[in-house]
mmCIF file as Biopython writes it, N, C-alpha, C and O atoms, coordinates in Angstrom:
data_model
#
loop_
_atom_site.group_PDB
_atom_site.id
_atom_site.type_symbol
_atom_site.label_atom_id
_atom_site.label_alt_id
_atom_site.label_comp_id
_atom_site.label_asym_id
_atom_site.label_entity_id
_atom_site.label_seq_id
_atom_site.pdbx_PDB_ins_code
_atom_site.Cartn_x
_atom_site.Cartn_y
_atom_site.Cartn_z
_atom_site.occupancy
_atom_site.B_iso_or_equiv
_atom_site.auth_seq_id
_atom_site.auth_asym_id
_atom_site.pdbx_PDB_model_num
ATOM 1   N N  . MET A ? 1  ? 25.384 94.859  50.593  1.0 0.0 1  A 1 
ATOM 2   C CA . MET A ? 1  ? 26.507 95.459  51.298  1.0 0.0 1  A 1 
ATOM 3   C C  . MET A ? 1  ? 27.649 95.629  50.298  1.0 0.0 1  A 1 
ATOM 4   O O  . MET A ? 1  ? 28.100 94.677  49.663  1.0 0.0 1  A 1 
ATOM 5   N N  . THR A ? 2  ? 28.083 96.843  50.189  1.0 0.0 2  A 1 
ATOM 6   C CA . THR A ? 2  ? 29.142 97.123  49.225  1.0 0.0 2  A 1 
ATOM 7   C C  . THR A ? 2  ? 30.506 96.913  49.852  1.0 0.0 2  A 1 
ATOM 8   O O  . THR A ? 2  ? 30.644 96.723  51.060  1.0 0.0 2  A 1 
ATOM 9   N N  . SER A ? 3  ? 31.476 96.951  49.014  1.0 0.0 3  A 1 
ATOM 10  C CA . SER A ? 3  ? 32.854 96.767  49.473  1.0 0.0 3  A 1 
ATOM 11  C C  . SER A ? 3  ? 33.268 97.908  50.401  1.0 0.0 3  A 1 
ATOM 12  O O  . SER A ? 3  ? 34.045 97.699  51.333  1.0 0.0 3  A 1 
ATOM 13  N N  . LEU A ? 4  ? 32.755 99.108  50.150  1.0 0.0 4  A 1 
ATOM 14  C CA . LEU A ? 4  ? 33.082 100.265 50.997  1.0 0.0 4  A 1 
ATOM 15  C C  . LEU A ? 4  ? 32.523 100.071 52.402  1.0 0.0 4  A 1 
ATOM 16  O O  . LEU A ? 4  ? 33.210 100.351 53.384  1.0 0.0 4  A 1 
ATOM 17  N N  . ASP A ? 5  ? 31.291 99.598  52.507  1.0 0.0 5  A 1 
ATOM 18  C CA . ASP A ? 5  ? 30.687 99.342  53.807  1.0 0.0 5  A 1 
ATOM 19  C C  . ASP A ? 5  ? 31.475 98.280  54.574  1.0 0.0 5  A 1 
ATOM 20  O O  . ASP A ? 5  ? 31.693 98.410  55.778  1.0 0.0 5  A 1 
ATOM 21  N N  . ARG A ? 6  ? 31.898 97.237  53.876  1.0 0.0 6  A 1 
ATOM 22  C CA . ARG A ? 6  ? 32.661 96.168  54.500  1.0 0.0 6  A 1 
ATOM 23  C C  . ARG A ? 6  ? 34.009 96.697  54.991  1.0 0.0 6  A 1 
ATOM 24  O O  . ARG A ? 6  ? 34.449 96.360  56.091  1.0 0.0 6  A 1 
ATOM 25  N N  . ASP A ? 7  ? 34.662 97.523  54.174  1.0 0.0 7  A 1 
ATOM 26  C CA . ASP A ? 7  ? 35.953 98.102  54.576  1.0 0.0 7  A 1 
ATOM 27  C C  . ASP A ? 7  ? 35.807 99.014  55.793  1.0 0.0 7  A 1 
ATOM 28  O O  . ASP A ? 7  ? 36.631 98.983  56.707  1.0 0.0 7  A 1 
ATOM 29  N N  . VAL A ? 8  ? 34.747 99.827  55.793  1.0 0.0 8  A 1 
ATOM 30  C CA . VAL A ? 8  ? 34.512 100.725 56.924  1.0 0.0 8  A 1 
ATOM 31  C C  . VAL A ? 8  ? 34.231 99.913  58.184  1.0 0.0 8  A 1 
ATOM 32  O O  . VAL A ? 8  ? 34.725 100.253 59.259  1.0 0.0 8  A 1 
ATOM 33  N N  . GLY A ? 9  ? 33.448 98.853  58.067  1.0 0.0 9  A 1 
ATOM 34  C CA . GLY A ? 9  ? 33.165 97.994  59.218  1.0 0.0 9  A 1 
ATOM 35  C C  . GLY A ? 9  ? 34.428 97.342  59.756  1.0 0.0 9  A 1 
ATOM 36  O O  . GLY A ? 9  ? 34.623 97.262  60.969  1.0 0.0 9  A 1 
ATOM 37  N N  . ALA A ? 10 ? 35.283 96.878  58.859  1.0 0.0 10 A 1 
ATOM 38  C CA . ALA A ? 10 ? 36.543 96.261  59.291  1.0 0.0 10 A 1 
ATOM 39  C C  . ALA A ? 10 ? 37.433 97.285  59.987  1.0 0.0 10 A 1 
ATOM 40  O O  . ALA A ? 10 ? 38.065 96.977  60.998  1.0 0.0 10 A 1 
ATOM 41  N N  . LEU A ? 11 ? 37.482 98.491  59.453  1.0 0.0 11 A 1 
ATOM 42  C CA . LEU A ? 11 ? 38.292 99.544  60.076  1.0 0.0 11 A 1 
ATOM 43  C C  . LEU A ? 11 ? 37.743 99.932  61.447  1.0 0.0 11 A 1 
ATOM 44  O O  . LEU A ? 11 ? 38.507 100.189 62.378  1.0 0.0 11 A 1 
ATOM 45  N N  . GLU A ? 12 ? 36.415 99.974  61.567  1.0 0.0 12 A 1 
ATOM 46  C CA . GLU A ? 12 ? 35.824 100.288 62.870  1.0 0.0 12 A 1 
ATOM 47  C C  . GLU A ? 12 ? 36.163 99.211  63.897  1.0 0.0 12 A 1 
ATOM 48  O O  . GLU A ? 12 ? 36.455 99.522  65.052  1.0 0.0 12 A 1 
ATOM 49  N N  . ALA A ? 13 ? 36.124 97.952  63.482  1.0 0.0 13 A 1 
ATOM 50  C CA . ALA A ? 13 ? 36.450 96.857  64.397  1.0 0.0 13 A 1 
ATOM 51  C C  . ALA A ? 13 ? 37.917 96.938  64.819  1.0 0.0 13 A 1 
ATOM 52  O O  . ALA A ? 13 ? 38.247 96.738  65.988  1.0 0.0 13 A 1 
ATOM 53  N N  . ARG A ? 14 ? 38.792 97.232  63.857  1.0 0.0 14 A 1 
ATOM 54  C CA . ARG A ? 14 ? 40.217 97.364  64.189  1.0 0.0 14 A 1 
ATOM 55  C C  . ARG A ? 14 ? 40.444 98.544  65.127  1.0 0.0 14 A 1 
ATOM 56  O O  . ARG A ? 14 ? 41.259 98.460  66.046  1.0 0.0 14 A 1 
ATOM 57  N N  . MET A ? 15 ? 39.728 99.637  64.900  1.0 0.0 15 A 1 
ATOM 58  C CA . MET A ? 15 ? 39.878 100.820 65.745  1.0 0.0 15 A 1 
ATOM 59  C C  . MET A ? 15 ? 39.435 100.525 67.176  1.0 0.0 15 A 1 
ATOM 60  O O  . MET A ? 15 ? 40.074 100.978 68.126  1.0 0.0 15 A 1 
ATOM 61  N N  . GLU A ? 16 ? 38.357 99.779  67.337  1.0 0.0 16 A 1 
ATOM 62  C CA . GLU A ? 16 ? 37.905 99.409  68.672  1.0 0.0 16 A 1 
ATOM 63  C C  . GLU A ? 16 ? 38.953 98.552  69.374  1.0 0.0 16 A 1 
ATOM 64  O O  . GLU A ? 16 ? 39.206 98.736  70.564  1.0 0.0 16 A 1 
ATOM 65  N N  . ARG A ? 17 ? 39.566 97.613  68.644  1.0 0.0 17 A 1 
ATOM 66  C CA . ARG A ? 17 ? 40.619 96.779  69.221  1.0 0.0 17 A 1 
ATOM 67  C C  . ARG A ? 17 ? 41.817 97.620  69.636  1.0 0.0 17 A 1 
ATOM 68  O O  . ARG A ? 17 ? 42.401 97.399  70.697  1.0 0.0 17 A 1 
ATOM 69  N N  . VAL A ? 18 ? 42.182 98.582  68.800  1.0 0.0 18 A 1 
ATOM 70  C CA . VAL A ? 18 ? 43.308 99.465  69.125  1.0 0.0 18 A 1 
ATOM 71  C C  . VAL A ? 18 ? 42.996 100.284 70.373  1.0 0.0 18 A 1 
ATOM 72  O O  . VAL A ? 18 ? 43.866 100.458 71.227  1.0 0.0 18 A 1 
ATOM 73  N N  . GLU A ? 19 ? 41.783 100.782 70.491  1.0 0.0 19 A 1 
ATOM 74  C CA . GLU A ? 19 ? 41.394 101.556 71.676  1.0 0.0 19 A 1 
ATOM 75  C C  . GLU A ? 19 ? 41.449 100.691 72.935  1.0 0.0 19 A 1 
ATOM 76  O O  . GLU A ? 19 ? 41.872 101.166 73.990  1.0 0.0 19 A 1 
ATOM 77  N N  . GLN A ? 20 ? 41.028 99.428  72.836  1.0 0.0 20 A 1 
ATOM 78  C CA . GLN A ? 20 ? 41.089 98.529  73.989  1.0 0.0 20 A 1 
ATOM 79  C C  . GLN A ? 20 ? 42.547 98.265  74.382  1.0 0.0 20 A 1 
ATOM 80  O O  . GLN A ? 20 ? 42.878 98.234  75.567  1.0 0.0 20 A 1 
ATOM 81  N N  . GLU A ? 21 ? 43.407 98.078  73.388  1.0 0.0 21 A 1 
ATOM 82  C CA . GLU A ? 21 ? 44.825 97.835  73.678  1.0 0.0 21 A 1 
ATOM 83  C C  . GLU A ? 21 ? 45.481 99.061  74.314  1.0 0.0 21 A 1 
ATOM 84  O O  . GLU A ? 21 ? 46.306 98.927  75.217  1.0 0.0 21 A 1 
ATOM 85  N N  . ILE A ? 22 ? 45.115 100.249 73.846  1.0 0.0 22 A 1 
ATOM 86  C CA . ILE A ? 22 ? 45.664 101.478 74.431  1.0 0.0 22 A 1 
ATOM 87  C C  . ILE A ? 22 ? 45.204 101.607 75.875  1.0 0.0 22 A 1 
ATOM 88  O O  . ILE A ? 22 ? 45.984 102.011 76.738  1.0 0.0 22 A 1 
ATOM 89  N N  . GLN A ? 23 ? 43.953 101.270 76.147  1.0 0.0 23 A 1 
ATOM 90  C CA . GLN A ? 23 ? 43.439 101.334 77.525  1.0 0.0 23 A 1 
ATOM 91  C C  . GLN A ? 23 ? 44.201 100.358 78.420  1.0 0.0 23 A 1 
ATOM 92  O O  . GLN A ? 23 ? 44.532 100.685 79.559  1.0 0.0 23 A 1 
ATOM 93  N N  . ALA A ? 24 ? 44.479 99.152  77.899  1.0 0.0 24 A 1 
ATOM 94  C CA . ALA A ? 24 ? 45.241 98.164  78.670  1.0 0.0 24 A 1 
ATOM 95  C C  . ALA A ? 24 ? 46.663 98.664  78.914  1.0 0.0 24 A 1 
ATOM 96  O O  . ALA A ? 24 ? 47.210 98.473  80.001  1.0 0.0 24 A 1 
ATOM 97  N N  . MET A ? 25 ? 47.263 99.299  77.911  1.0 0.0 25 A 1 
ATOM 98  C CA . MET A ? 25 ? 48.613 99.845  78.070  1.0 0.0 25 A 1 
ATOM 99  C C  . MET A ? 25 ? 48.631 100.951 79.118  1.0 0.0 25 A 1 
ATOM 100 O O  . MET A ? 25 ? 49.567 101.036 79.914  1.0 0.0 25 A 1 
ATOM 101 N N  . ARG A ? 26 ? 47.616 101.791 79.125  1.0 0.0 26 A 1 
ATOM 102 C CA . ARG A ? 26 ? 47.525 102.848 80.139  1.0 0.0 26 A 1 
ATOM 103 C C  . ARG A ? 26 ? 47.491 102.253 81.537  1.0 0.0 26 A 1 
ATOM 104 O O  . ARG A ? 26 ? 48.158 102.737 82.451  1.0 0.0 26 A 1 
ATOM 105 N N  . SER A ? 27 ? 46.709 101.205 81.688  1.0 0.0 27 A 1 
ATOM 106 C CA . SER A ? 27 ? 46.610 100.546 82.983  1.0 0.0 27 A 1 
ATOM 107 C C  . SER A ? 27 ? 47.956 99.967  83.399  1.0 0.0 27 A 1 
ATOM 108 O O  . SER A ? 27 ? 48.359 100.096 84.555  1.0 0.0 27 A 1 
ATOM 109 N N  . ASP A ? 28 ? 48.649 99.333  82.465  1.0 0.0 28 A 1 
ATOM 110 C CA . ASP A ? 28 ? 49.975 98.757  82.762  1.0 0.0 28 A 1 
ATOM 111 C C  . ASP A ? 28 ? 50.980 99.835  83.138  1.0 0.0 28 A 1 
ATOM 112 O O  . ASP A ? 28 ? 51.744 99.671  84.088  1.0 0.0 28 A 1 
ATOM 113 N N  . VAL A ? 29 ? 50.982 100.930 82.402  1.0 0.0 29 A 1 
ATOM 114 C CA . VAL A ? 29 ? 51.916 102.021 82.684  1.0 0.0 29 A 1 
ATOM 115 C C  . VAL A ? 29 ? 51.623 102.623 84.054  1.0 0.0 29 A 1 
ATOM 116 O O  . VAL A ? 29 ? 52.547 102.987 84.782  1.0 0.0 29 A 1 
ATOM 117 N N  . ARG A ? 30 ? 50.355 102.730 84.407  1.0 0.0 30 A 1 
ATOM 118 C CA . ARG A ? 30 ? 49.981 103.249 85.715  1.0 0.0 30 A 1 
ATOM 119 C C  . ARG A ? 30 ? 50.497 102.341 86.831  1.0 0.0 30 A 1 
ATOM 120 O O  . ARG A ? 30 ? 50.993 102.824 87.848  1.0 0.0 30 A 1 
ATOM 121 N N  . GLU A ? 31 ? 50.379 101.029 86.640  1.0 0.0 31 A 1 
ATOM 122 C CA . GLU A ? 31 ? 50.874 100.085 87.638  1.0 0.0 31 A 1 
ATOM 123 C C  . GLU A ? 31 ? 52.395 100.175 87.771  1.0 0.0 31 A 1 
ATOM 124 O O  . GLU A ? 31 ? 52.926 100.126 88.880  1.0 0.0 31 A 1 
ATOM 125 N N  . ILE A ? 32 ? 53.090 100.305 86.647  1.0 0.0 32 A 1 
ATOM 126 C CA . ILE A ? 32 ? 54.548 100.433 86.682  1.0 0.0 32 A 1 
ATOM 127 C C  . ILE A ? 32 ? 54.950 101.714 87.396  1.0 0.0 32 A 1 
ATOM 128 O O  . ILE A ? 32 ? 55.876 101.710 88.207  1.0 0.0 32 A 1 
ATOM 129 N N  . ARG A ? 33 ? 54.266 102.801 87.100  1.0 0.0 33 A 1 
ATOM 130 C CA . ARG A ? 33 ? 54.557 104.066 87.759  1.0 0.0 33 A 1 
ATOM 131 C C  . ARG A ? 33 ? 54.356 103.975 89.272  1.0 0.0 33 A 1 
ATOM 132 O O  . ARG A ? 33 ? 55.182 104.459 90.046  1.0 0.0 33 A 1 
ATOM 133 N N  . ASP A ? 34 ? 53.255 103.353 89.684  1.0 0.0 34 A 1 
ATOM 134 C CA . ASP A ? 34 ? 52.992 103.196 91.114  1.0 0.0 34 A 1 
ATOM 135 C C  . ASP A ? 34 ? 54.070 102.348 91.787  1.0 0.0 34 A 1 
ATOM 136 O O  . ASP A ? 34 ? 54.483 102.642 92.909  1.0 0.0 34 A 1 
ATOM 137 N N  . ALA A ? 35 ? 54.522 101.300 91.104  1.0 0.0 35 A 1 
ATOM 138 C CA . ALA A ? 35 ? 55.580 100.450 91.662  1.0 0.0 35 A 1 
ATOM 139 C C  . ALA A ? 35 ? 56.883 101.226 91.797  1.0 0.0 35 A 1 
ATOM 140 O O  . ALA A ? 35 ? 57.596 101.068 92.788  1.0 0.0 35 A 1 
ATOM 141 N N  . LEU A ? 36 ? 57.203 102.062 90.814  1.0 0.0 36 A 1 
ATOM 142 C CA . LEU A ? 36 ? 58.430 102.859 90.881  1.0 0.0 36 A 1 
ATOM 143 C C  . LEU A ? 36 ? 58.371 103.893 91.997  1.0 0.0 36 A 1 
ATOM 144 O O  . LEU A ? 36 ? 59.365 104.121 92.687  1.0 0.0 36 A 1 
ATOM 145 N N  . VAL A ? 37 ? 57.223 104.513 92.173  1.0 0.0 37 A 1 
ATOM 146 C CA . VAL A ? 37 ? 57.078 105.505 93.242  1.0 0.0 37 A 1 
ATOM 147 C C  . VAL A ? 37 ? 57.254 104.831 94.597  1.0 0.0 37 A 1 
ATOM 148 O O  . VAL A ? 37 ? 57.907 105.381 95.484  1.0 0.0 37 A 1 
ATOM 149 N N  . THR A ? 38 ? 56.679 103.654 94.761  1.0 0.0 38 A 1 
ATOM 150 C CA . THR A ? 38 ? 56.817 102.915 96.012  1.0 0.0 38 A 1 
ATOM 151 C C  . THR A ? 38 ? 58.260 102.493 96.233  1.0 0.0 38 A 1 
ATOM 152 O O  . THR A ? 38 ? 58.779 102.611 97.343  1.0 0.0 38 A 1 
ATOM 153 N N  . ALA A ? 39 ? 58.901 102.010 95.202  1.0 0.0 39 A 1 
ATOM 154 C CA . ALA A ? 39 ? 60.294 101.550 95.317  1.0 0.0 39 A 1 
ATOM 155 C C  . ALA A ? 39 ? 61.225 102.719 95.608  1.0 0.0 39 A 1 
ATOM 156 O O  . ALA A ? 39 ? 62.210 102.556 96.329  1.0 0.0 39 A 1 
ATOM 157 N N  . ARG A ? 40 ? 60.934 103.880 95.067  1.0 0.0 40 A 1 
ATOM 158 C CA . ARG A ? 40 ? 61.796 105.040 95.283  1.0 0.0 40 A 1 
ATOM 159 C C  . ARG A ? 40 ? 61.883 105.376 96.765  1.0 0.0 40 A 1 
ATOM 160 O O  . ARG A ? 40 ? 62.970 105.672 97.262  1.0 0.0 40 A 1 
ATOM 161 N N  . GLY A ? 41 ? 60.768 105.338 97.477  1.0 0.0 41 A 1 
ATOM 162 C CA . GLY A ? 41 ? 60.773 105.596 98.916  1.0 0.0 41 A 1 
ATOM 163 C C  . GLY A ? 41 ? 61.534 104.523 99.672  1.0 0.0 41 A 1 
ATOM 164 O O  . GLY A ? 41 ? 62.232 104.821 100.641 1.0 0.0 41 A 1 
ATOM 165 N N  . GLY A ? 42 ? 61.405 103.274 99.235  1.0 0.0 42 A 1 
ATOM 166 C CA . GLY A ? 42 ? 62.124 102.177 99.872  1.0 0.0 42 A 1 
ATOM 167 C C  . GLY A ? 42 ? 63.626 102.306 99.703  1.0 0.0 42 A 1 
ATOM 168 O O  . GLY A ? 42 ? 64.382 102.023 100.632 1.0 0.0 42 A 1 
ATOM 169 N N  . TRP A ? 43 ? 64.066 102.729 98.526  1.0 0.0 43 A 1 
ATOM 170 C CA . TRP A ? 43 ? 65.508 102.903 98.286  1.0 0.0 43 A 1 
ATOM 171 C C  . TRP A ? 43 ? 66.067 104.010 99.162  1.0 0.0 43 A 1 
ATOM 172 O O  . TRP A ? 43 ? 67.185 103.900 99.666  1.0 0.0 43 A 1 
ATOM 173 N N  . ARG A ? 44 ? 65.305 105.066 99.343  1.0 0.0 44 A 1 
ATOM 174 C CA . ARG A ? 44 ? 65.784 106.156 100.199 1.0 0.0 44 A 1 
ATOM 175 C C  . ARG A ? 44 ? 65.957 105.679 101.636 1.0 0.0 44 A 1 
ATOM 176 O O  . ARG A ? 44 ? 66.958 105.988 102.284 1.0 0.0 44 A 1 
ATOM 177 N N  . THR A ? 45 ? 64.993 104.936 102.122 1.0 0.0 45 A 1 
ATOM 178 C CA . THR A ? 45 ? 65.073 104.403 103.484 1.0 0.0 45 A 1 
ATOM 179 C C  . THR A ? 45 ? 66.260 103.464 103.615 1.0 0.0 45 A 1 
ATOM 180 O O  . THR A ? 45 ? 67.009 103.541 104.589 1.0 0.0 45 A 1 
ATOM 181 N N  . LEU A ? 46 ? 66.435 102.588 102.652 1.0 0.0 46 A 1 
ATOM 182 C CA . LEU A ? 46 ? 67.548 101.649 102.681 1.0 0.0 46 A 1 
ATOM 183 C C  . LEU A ? 46 ? 68.885 102.389 102.661 1.0 0.0 46 A 1 
ATOM 184 O O  . LEU A ? 46 ? 69.818 102.003 103.365 1.0 0.0 46 A 1 
ATOM 185 N N  . THR A ? 47 ? 68.981 103.439 101.867 1.0 0.0 47 A 1 
ATOM 186 C CA . THR A ? 47 ? 70.212 104.233 101.804 1.0 0.0 47 A 1 
ATOM 187 C C  . THR A ? 47 ? 70.499 104.886 103.153 1.0 0.0 47 A 1 
ATOM 188 O O  . THR A ? 47 ? 71.648 104.905 103.594 1.0 0.0 47 A 1 
ATOM 189 N N  . LEU A ? 48 ? 69.479 105.417 103.810 1.0 0.0 48 A 1 
ATOM 190 C CA . LEU A ? 48 ? 69.674 106.022 105.130 1.0 0.0 48 A 1 
ATOM 191 C C  . LEU A ? 48 ? 70.124 104.992 106.158 1.0 0.0 48 A 1 
ATOM 192 O O  . LEU A ? 48 ? 71.005 105.273 106.971 1.0 0.0 48 A 1 
ATOM 193 N N  . ILE A ? 49 ? 69.536 103.816 106.129 1.0 0.0 49 A 1 
ATOM 194 C CA . ILE A ? 49 ? 69.923 102.766 107.075 1.0 0.0 49 A 1 
ATOM 195 C C  . ILE A ? 49 ? 71.367 102.343 106.848 1.0 0.0 49 A 1 
ATOM 196 O O  . ILE A ? 49 ? 72.121 102.170 107.805 1.0 0.0 49 A 1 
ATOM 197 N N  . ILE A ? 50 ? 71.756 102.176 105.594 1.0 0.0 50 A 1 
ATOM 198 C CA . ILE A ? 50 ? 73.140 101.784 105.276 1.0 0.0 50 A 1 
ATOM 199 C C  . ILE A ? 50 ? 74.117 102.867 105.722 1.0 0.0 50 A 1 
ATOM 200 O O  . ILE A ? 50 ? 75.166 102.556 106.287 1.0 0.0 50 A 1 
ATOM 201 N N  . GLY A ? 51 ? 73.791 104.118 105.479 1.0 0.0 51 A 1 
ATOM 202 C CA . GLY A ? 51 ? 74.655 105.222 105.898 1.0 0.0 51 A 1 
ATOM 203 C C  . GLY A ? 51 ? 74.814 105.284 107.403 1.0 0.0 51 A 1 
ATOM 204 O O  . GLY A ? 51 ? 75.919 105.476 107.913 1.0 0.0 51 A 1 
ATOM 205 N N  . PHE A ? 52 ? 73.709 105.120 108.114 1.0 0.0 52 A 1 
ATOM 206 C CA . PHE A ? 52 ? 73.762 105.130 109.575 1.0 0.0 52 A 1 
ATOM 207 C C  . PHE A ? 52 ? 74.596 103.962 110.097 1.0 0.0 52 A 1 
ATOM 208 O O  . PHE A ? 52 ? 75.407 104.131 111.006 1.0 0.0 52 A 1 
ATOM 209 N N  . SER A ? 53 ? 74.396 102.782 109.523 1.0 0.0 53 A 1 
ATOM 210 C CA . SER A ? 53 ? 75.161 101.605 109.956 1.0 0.0 53 A 1 
ATOM 211 C C  . SER A ? 53 ? 76.650 101.784 109.699 1.0 0.0 53 A 1 
ATOM 212 O O  . SER A ? 53 ? 77.471 101.410 110.536 1.0 0.0 53 A 1 
ATOM 213 N N  . ALA A ? 54 ? 77.004 102.347 108.563 1.0 0.0 54 A 1 
ATOM 214 C CA . ALA A ? 54 ? 78.412 102.579 108.259 1.0 0.0 54 A 1 
ATOM 215 C C  . ALA A ? 54 ? 79.019 103.585 109.234 1.0 0.0 54 A 1 
ATOM 216 O O  . ALA A ? 54 ? 80.155 103.418 109.676 1.0 0.0 54 A 1 
ATOM 217 N N  . SER A ? 55 ? 78.270 104.615 109.563 1.0 0.0 55 A 1 
ATOM 218 C CA . SER A ? 55 ? 78.764 105.615 110.514 1.0 0.0 55 A 1 
ATOM 219 C C  . SER A ? 55 ? 78.968 105.002 111.898 1.0 0.0 55 A 1 
ATOM 220 O O  . SER A ? 55 ? 79.981 105.255 112.549 1.0 0.0 55 A 1 
ATOM 221 N N  . MET A ? 56 ? 78.014 104.203 112.341 1.0 0.0 56 A 1 
ATOM 222 C CA . MET A ? 56 ? 78.147 103.550 113.645 1.0 0.0 56 A 1 
ATOM 223 C C  . MET A ? 56 ? 79.316 102.569 113.648 1.0 0.0 56 A 1 
ATOM 224 O O  . MET A ? 56 ? 80.043 102.482 114.637 1.0 0.0 56 A 1 
ATOM 225 N N  . GLY A ? 57 ? 79.501 101.848 112.581 1.0 0.0 57 A 1 
ATOM 226 C CA . GLY A ? 57 ? 80.629 100.922 112.477 1.0 0.0 57 A 1 
ATOM 227 C C  . GLY A ? 57 ? 81.959 101.644 112.533 1.0 0.0 57 A 1 
ATOM 228 O O  . GLY A ? 57 ? 82.896 101.181 113.184 1.0 0.0 57 A 1 
ATOM 229 N N  . ALA A ? 58 ? 82.045 102.776 111.854 1.0 0.0 58 A 1 
ATOM 230 C CA . ALA A ? 58 ? 83.290 103.561 111.877 1.0 0.0 58 A 1 
ATOM 231 C C  . ALA A ? 58 ? 83.547 104.112 113.277 1.0 0.0 58 A 1 
ATOM 232 O O  . ALA A ? 58 ? 84.689 104.109 113.737 1.0 0.0 58 A 1 
ATOM 233 N N  . ALA A ? 59 ? 82.511 104.582 113.959 1.0 0.0 59 A 1 
ATOM 234 C CA . ALA A ? 59 ? 82.683 105.115 115.314 1.0 0.0 59 A 1 
ATOM 235 C C  . ALA A ? 59 ? 83.128 104.018 116.275 1.0 0.0 59 A 1 
ATOM 236 O O  . ALA A ? 59 ? 84.012 104.247 117.101 1.0 0.0 59 A 1 
ATOM 237 N N  . ILE A ? 60 ? 82.544 102.856 116.183 1.0 0.0 60 A 1 
ATOM 238 C CA . ILE A ? 60 ? 82.929 101.743 117.055 1.0 0.0 60 A 1 
ATOM 239 C C  . ILE A ? 60 ? 84.362 101.315 116.766 1.0 0.0 60 A 1 
ATOM 240 O O  . ILE A ? 60 ? 85.131 101.055 117.692 1.0 0.0 60 A 1 
ATOM 241 N N  . ALA A ? 61 ? 84.726 101.241 115.494 1.0 0.0 61 A 1 
ATOM 242 C CA . ALA A ? 61 ? 86.093 100.848 115.136 1.0 0.0 61 A 1 
ATOM 243 C C  . ALA A ? 61 ? 87.102 101.871 115.637 1.0 0.0 61 A 1 
ATOM 244 O O  . ALA A ? 61 ? 88.222 101.503 115.994 1.0 0.0 61 A 1 
ATOM 245 N N  . LYS A ? 62 ? 86.734 103.133 115.672 1.0 0.0 62 A 1 
ATOM 246 C CA . LYS A ? 62 ? 87.625 104.184 116.149 1.0 0.0 62 A 1 
ATOM 247 C C  . LYS A ? 62 ? 87.793 104.087 117.672 1.0 0.0 62 A 1 
ATOM 248 O O  . LYS A ? 62 ? 88.897 104.282 118.182 1.0 0.0 62 A 1 
ATOM 249 N N  . LEU A ? 63 ? 86.710 103.790 118.399 1.0 0.0 63 A 1 
ATOM 250 C CA . LEU A ? 63 ? 86.752 103.749 119.856 1.0 0.0 63 A 1 
ATOM 251 C C  . LEU A ? 63 ? 87.236 102.410 120.410 1.0 0.0 63 A 1 
ATOM 252 O O  . LEU A ? 63 ? 87.778 102.371 121.514 1.0 0.0 63 A 1 
ATOM 253 N N  . LEU A ? 64 ? 87.057 101.327 119.683 1.0 0.0 64 A 1 
ATOM 254 C CA . LEU A ? 64 ? 87.361 100.012 120.185 1.0 0.0 64 A 1 
ATOM 255 C C  . LEU A ? 64 ? 88.841 99.802  120.547 1.0 0.0 64 A 1 
ATOM 256 O O  . LEU A ? 64 ? 89.106 99.150  121.557 1.0 0.0 64 A 1 
ATOM 257 N N  . PRO A ? 65 ? 89.802 100.306 119.799 1.0 0.0 65 A 1 
ATOM 258 C CA . PRO A ? 65 ? 91.202 100.090 120.194 1.0 0.0 65 A 1 
ATOM 259 C C  . PRO A ? 65 ? 91.546 100.751 121.518 1.0 0.0 65 A 1 
ATOM 260 O O  . PRO A ? 65 ? 92.538 100.364 122.136 1.0 0.0 65 A 1 
ATOM 261 N N  . GLY A ? 66 ? 90.784 101.719 121.982 1.0 0.0 66 A 1 
ATOM 262 C CA . GLY A ? 66 ? 91.050 102.385 123.239 1.0 0.0 66 A 1 
ATOM 263 C C  . GLY A ? 66 ? 90.685 101.539 124.451 1.0 0.0 66 A 1 
ATOM 264 O O  . GLY A ? 66 ? 91.200 101.791 125.540 1.0 0.0 66 A 1 
ATOM 265 N N  . PHE A ? 67 ? 89.826 100.557 124.301 1.0 0.0 67 A 1 
ATOM 266 C CA . PHE A ? 67 ? 89.452 99.695  125.417 1.0 0.0 67 A 1 
ATOM 267 C C  . PHE A ? 67 ? 90.511 98.642  125.636 1.0 0.0 67 A 1 
ATOM 268 O O  . PHE A ? 67 ? 91.085 98.121  124.679 1.0 0.0 67 A 1 
ATOM 269 N N  . PRO A ? 68 ? 90.775 98.323  126.894 1.0 0.0 68 A 1 
ATOM 270 C CA . PRO A ? 68 ? 91.768 97.253  127.142 1.0 0.0 68 A 1 
ATOM 271 C C  . PRO A ? 68 ? 91.209 95.895  126.742 1.0 0.0 68 A 1 
ATOM 272 O O  . PRO A ? 68 ? 90.016 95.634  126.899 1.0 0.0 68 A 1 
ATOM 273 N N  . ALA A ? 69 ? 92.064 95.047  126.233 1.0 0.0 69 A 1 
ATOM 274 C CA . ALA A ? 69 ? 91.655 93.707  125.806 1.0 0.0 69 A 1 
ATOM 275 C C  . ALA A ? 69 ? 91.449 92.842  127.053 1.0 0.0 69 A 1 
ATOM 276 O O  . ALA A ? 69 ? 92.201 92.977  128.019 1.0 0.0 69 A 1 
ATOM 277 N N  . PRO A ? 70 ? 90.470 91.978  127.052 1.0 0.0 70 A 1 
ATOM 278 C CA . PRO A ? 70 ? 90.275 91.099  128.220 1.0 0.0 70 A 1 
ATOM 279 C C  . PRO A ? 70 ? 91.422 90.111  128.343 1.0 0.0 70 A 1 
ATOM 280 O O  . PRO A ? 70 ? 91.922 89.584  127.349 1.0 0.0 70 A 1 
ATOM 281 N N  . ARG A ? 71 ? 91.825 89.874  129.583 1.0 0.0 71 A 1 
ATOM 282 C CA . ARG A ? 71 ? 92.944 88.943  129.823 1.0 0.0 71 A 1 
ATOM 283 C C  . ARG A ? 71 ? 92.380 87.550  130.022 1.0 0.0 71 A 1 
ATOM 284 O O  . ARG A ? 71 ? 91.398 87.359  130.739 1.0 0.0 71 A 1 
ATOM 285 N N  . LEU A ? 72 ? 92.990 86.613  129.402 1.0 0.0 72 A 1 
ATOM 286 C CA . LEU A ? 72 ? 92.541 85.220  129.508 1.0 0.0 72 A 1 
ATOM 287 C C  . LEU A ? 72 ? 93.383 84.443  130.447 1.0 0.0 72 A 1 
ATOM 288 O O  . LEU A ? 72 ? 93.142 83.253  130.652 1.0 0.0 72 A 1 
#
């Protein structure tokens, strides 16, 4: 076995390791993307709920002074 064969074998082994790491990175990036897509929908829903609650609170605060206070 010559030095060239040994070098080529070492490079092939390193290349296989790099390919495995790239595959693992792809999987991780896919999971992160899926989590972001899911979170994006949740943030929109949360924003709508907060907006609705603020609107209802403002309407109640506007109407509440018009009601007579209970007498004790």
